[in-house]
N, C-alpha and C positions, 0 to 999 in steps of 0.2 A: 504494500500500500504506500503510494507516494505521499510524503508529509512535509510540513514545515519542520524546522528543528524542534526537537522534543516531541517526536511523532508517536505513533501507536505504541511501540514497545516501551518507550520511555514513560508513557502515561498508561499504566496498566489497564488493559481493556478486557472485554469479554468476547469470545469468538461466537458470534451470533449472526446467522445469515437469514435475512427476511426476503422471501420471494414474492414478488407481485404477480401472482399466478394469473390474475385476470387479464394482464396485458402481455404475458409471456409469449403467447402464440403469435402476436402481432409483431414482436420485436425483431425477429430475424429477417423480415421481409426485405428490408433495405440492403442488408449485407449479403443475402443469398441471391444467387442467380437461379433461373428456372431449372428445376430438376436437381439442384445442388443440395447435398446433405449439409446439416449445420456444421459438423466438424470440418467438412471440406471447405465450407465458406470461411469459417474462422481461421483455418490453417492457411488459406490463401492470403487473408489479410495479415496474419502473423508473419508469414514468410516475406511478403512484400515490405512490411514495416521493418523487419529485422535487416533485410538486405539494404534498404534505403539508409539505415543508420549504422551499417557495418557491425551488426550484432550477430553472433552465431544463432542460427535458427533453433537448435535444441535448448540453448540457454533461455532465450526469450519465450519459447513455448512452455518450458517448465515453470518459469516465473509467473506467467499468466495463469497457468493451471493452479499454481500454489495460491494465487490471489483469489480466484473465483471458480475454479473447476469448469470454466467456460460457461458459467451462468451469467446471462447478460443483465439481469435486473436485480442482482443482489445488492443489499445495503447492509453494511456492518453496523454493530451497535454504536460505533464511534462516528458513523455517518459516511464512511467511504463508499463510493458508488460505482457500480458497473463492473464490466469484465476486468478492467485494470485497477479497480478499487481506488479511484482518485478521491481524496478529500476535497470538499468544495473549494477551499481556499487555494489548494494547489492547482486544481483545475482552472480556476480563474487566473492564477499566475501564468499558467502555461497556455492560456488562450483556448482552453477546451470548453466549448459552450454546452455540450451534452455528453457527460461521462457514460451514459447508457447507450450511446451510439458506437458500436465497435469499429465502424469505419473511421471515426474520428479519434476514439479513445486509444486504439492500438498504436497508430502512428505517434500520438502524443506520448504514450508510455515508452515506446522505443526511443524517441527523441530524448526524453528525460533520462533514461538509462544510459544513453550514449553520453549525455552531458556529465552524469555521475562518473562514468568510466574515464572520461577525460580529466575530471577533477581529482579522482582518487587513484587512477593509474591502472585499474584492472576491473574485471567484471564481478568478481566476488565482493569487492568493496562497493561497487555500484549497486549490487543487490542489497547489501546491508543498508546503504543510504536510502534506497527505495522503501525499505521496510521500517527503519528506525529514524530516518531523517539524517541529513548530512552533518548536523551538529554532533550527533552521537558518534558518527564515524570519525570526525575530526578529533574528538576527545579520545577515542579508542587509539587512534594512530599516535596521538601525543602522549599516551600513557596516563592520561588524567582519569580515565574510567574504562571499565570493560563494556562489552556489548550485552544487551539483555538476552536472556536465555532464548526467548522467542526468535530473536534475530539470528542467533547462532544456529538454531535448528533450521531456520528459513534458508540461510546461506548454504548449509550442508545439504539440505534436500534438493536445492536447485543446481548446485555445482558439483556435489560429491566431495568437496574439500571444506575444511574448517575456515572460519574467519581468521584464525591465527596464521594458517597457511597463506591466505591471501595477503595478510599484512606483511609477511616475510617476502612474498613475491614482488612487492613494490610496484613500480610502474611497468607492468607487463600486460598490456591489453591483449596480447595474443595467447596468454595462458588462460584461454577461455574455458573449455569444457574438459571434464575428466573422462569423457566418453567420446568415441568417434562421432564425426558429423553425421546427423540423421535428419530426415525431413520431419516436418511438424506432425504429419499423420502417423509416422512410425513412433514418435515420442508419445503422442496422445494414446495410441493403442496400448503401449506399455503402461502408461499411467492409469488407464482404465482397468487394466489387469491388476493394478496395485503394485507395480514395480516402480521403484524409485531410481535414483542415480547411484551407480556403484553400490547397490545393496541398501541404499537409504530409503526408508519407507516414506512415501510422498506425504502422507498426513503426519507431519512431525509432532503434532500435539497429542496424538493418541497415546494412551497409557493403559496398561492392563488393570490398574486399580484406580479408584476415585474416592475422594473425600467429599461427600455430598454436604453442601452448606446451605442449600435452599431448594425448595420445590413448590410448584404451584400449578394451577390449571391453565394459567396463561403466561406467556413470555414476560409481559410487563410486571406481573405480580412476582414471578421468580426473580427478575432483575431487582425489583424493589426490596425483596427479602435479602438478596445478596448485598445490596448497597447498605442495608442496615447493619451488616456485619463487616463491612469493607475494612474498617480500621483494624479489627482483630485479624482479619485474613491477611492484610498486607504485612502485618507484623511477623507472620509466619512464612508467607510465600513470596514476599517482595514483588519481583517483576513477573512471576509465573502467572500465566493466563488461564482462567478456568474455561470450561466448555459448558454449553447449554445443550442438554440432550432431551429431545422430545420423543416420547414413546406412548403407546396406548396402554391403558390399564384394563385388566379384565373386569367386566361389568360396568364399564364407563362409556361404552359405545365407541365411536370413531374419534372422539376428541382426544388429542394428546395431552399428556401430563409432562411438564417441563421441570428438569432437574439441573441445578448448577453444581458442578463437581470440579474439584482441584485434582490435578494428576499426581499419580505415584506409580513407581515401577514395581514395587513389591507390597505385599500386605503389611509387612513389618514397617516399611517406610510410611505407609498410609496410616497405620495405627499410631505411630509416633507423632505424625503431623496433626492428627485429630486430637490427640492428648494436649498438644501445645495450643491448638485452637480453643479447646475448652478452657484451658488455663487463662487464655486471653479474653474469655468471656463470650466466645462464639459457640454455636451448637453445630454438631456435625455427626455423620455416620459413615463408616467405611463400607464400600461396596465394590464388587468386581464390575468392570466396564464390559 
């Protein structure tokens, strides 16, 4: 998600995708040619934008997939919009009138990434700046602070290399991908199968265990419950982002129930975190994801 300095990862957020289903079927019409599948239409736009900005096609494809999974009408809980997840302020700065139009958003995204690559010297740091904001990357390079955990996972999922590797690489814009060059459709097919880059799982935020801190019958109520405990949660989890999981409950019909969970890799880790949360005044329960 492209940001001003102090972007998404610096301002702890919630991974929440809202789909405007009522307009989804109308959205692709402009980008698609007659008889063209949606993935083919988006890959055509991605490849054109990547080539126009001297970006490797696999790199740009994976970044856009990481942002939106090719969903055109997504809006994050922080307000990032469209397939390339532009914040409104950044969209205005870049002259992007409609972040929900992939024909405009994808070239704007590629241009912004190319600018970041020129500023920071390589594609890994460009991806970090796209996610966390250039100010966080400048501080990281100067040794004043580290990168948020979300940004580290984001860079690794897209490039197959750590942010520290990219820092050491310096000004090496050709040190692009950790995999051979592939077309957009090939990359997307692998991502849809769940394969990441060099063994990295594409959904970097997934964890086998969760510490549930809120739950409600609506997203807004779940978010409100989370916010009431935000101070205690931040004391334990710092920059770690929670997930909102919507699932149906037996006997409740088709309406989903929404749960807000913090990630953990083991049950022991989850239990320890929940104990710390309770000591800080929050309520929680440990569950397998």
